[in-house]
C-alpha positions in Angstrom: -8.1 6.9 12.6 -5.6 6.2 9.9 -5.6 2.9 8.1 -2.6 3.4 5.9 0.5 4.6 7.7 4.1 5.5 6.6 5.3 2.0 7.8 3.0 0.4 5.3 4.3 2.5 2.4 7.9 1.9 3.5 7.3 -1.9 3.7 5.8 -1.8 0.2 8.8 0.1 -1.1 11.3 -2.2 0.6 9.7 -5.4 -0.6 11.5 -6.5 -3.8 10.4 -10.2 -3.9 7.4 -11.0 -6.1 4.9 -8.3 -7.0 4.1 -6.5 -3.7 0.9 -4.6 -3.4 -0.6 -2.6 -0.6 -4.2 -3.7 0.3 -6.8 -2.9 2.8 -8.7 -5.9 4.2 -11.1 -5.9 7.0 -10.1 -2.3 7.9 -6.4 -3.1 8.1 -3.6 -2.3 5.6 -1.1 -4.9 4.7 1.5 -5.6 2.0 1.1 -8.9 0.2 2.3 -10.5 -3.0 -0.2 -9.8 -5.8 -0.4 -13.5 -6.5 -1.9 -14.1 -3.1 -4.9 -12.0 -3.9 -6.5 -15.0 -5.6 -6.6 -16.7 -2.2 -10.1 -16.8 -0.8 -9.0 -15.2 2.5 -8.2 -12.0 0.5 -11.6 -11.9 -1.2 -13.0 -8.4 -0.9 -9.6 -6.8 -0.2 -9.1 -3.4 -1.8 -5.9 -3.1 -3.8 -4.5 0.3 -3.1 -1.2 0.4 -4.9 1.7 -1.7 -6.1 5.4 -1.0 -5.5 5.7 0.1 -9.1 2.7 2.5 -8.8 4.5 4.5 -6.1 8.2 4.0 -6.6 9.7 7.3 -7.8 11.3 7.4 -11.2 14.9 6.7 -10.9 14.3 4.0 -8.3 15.5 6.1 -5.3 13.6 5.4 -2.2 11.6 8.5 -1.0 12.6 10.3 2.2 10.8 9.7 5.4 8.8 12.9 4.9 7.8 11.9 1.4 6.8 8.4 2.6 4.6 10.0 5.3 3.0 12.4 2.9 2.3 9.5 0.5 0.8 7.5 3.3 -1.5 10.4 4.2 -2.7 10.8 0.6 -3.4 7.1 0.2 -5.2 6.9 3.5 -7.3 9.9 2.5 -8.2 8.4 -0.8 -9.2 5.1 0.9 -11.2 6.8 3.6 -13.2 8.7 1.0 -14.2 5.6 -1.0 -17.0 4.5 1.3 -18.3 8.0 1.7 
């Protein structure tokens, strides 16, 4: 079962306020502002990527296919961490 889906990557890329990061917490992916990671409820969350980490150079948003491929790669990387 996938944890990170294309919708998570798309939300990360669309979020321009603050410093958005994609995290996995309690088995679920979510996009939050990096400043919130100091909050105790995010203790133990895995920081997967920031918007800047995955935004293509030139600032153009990736296509749906590229977003889906990126989500698959991120999901695969996360799933192999506990291995």
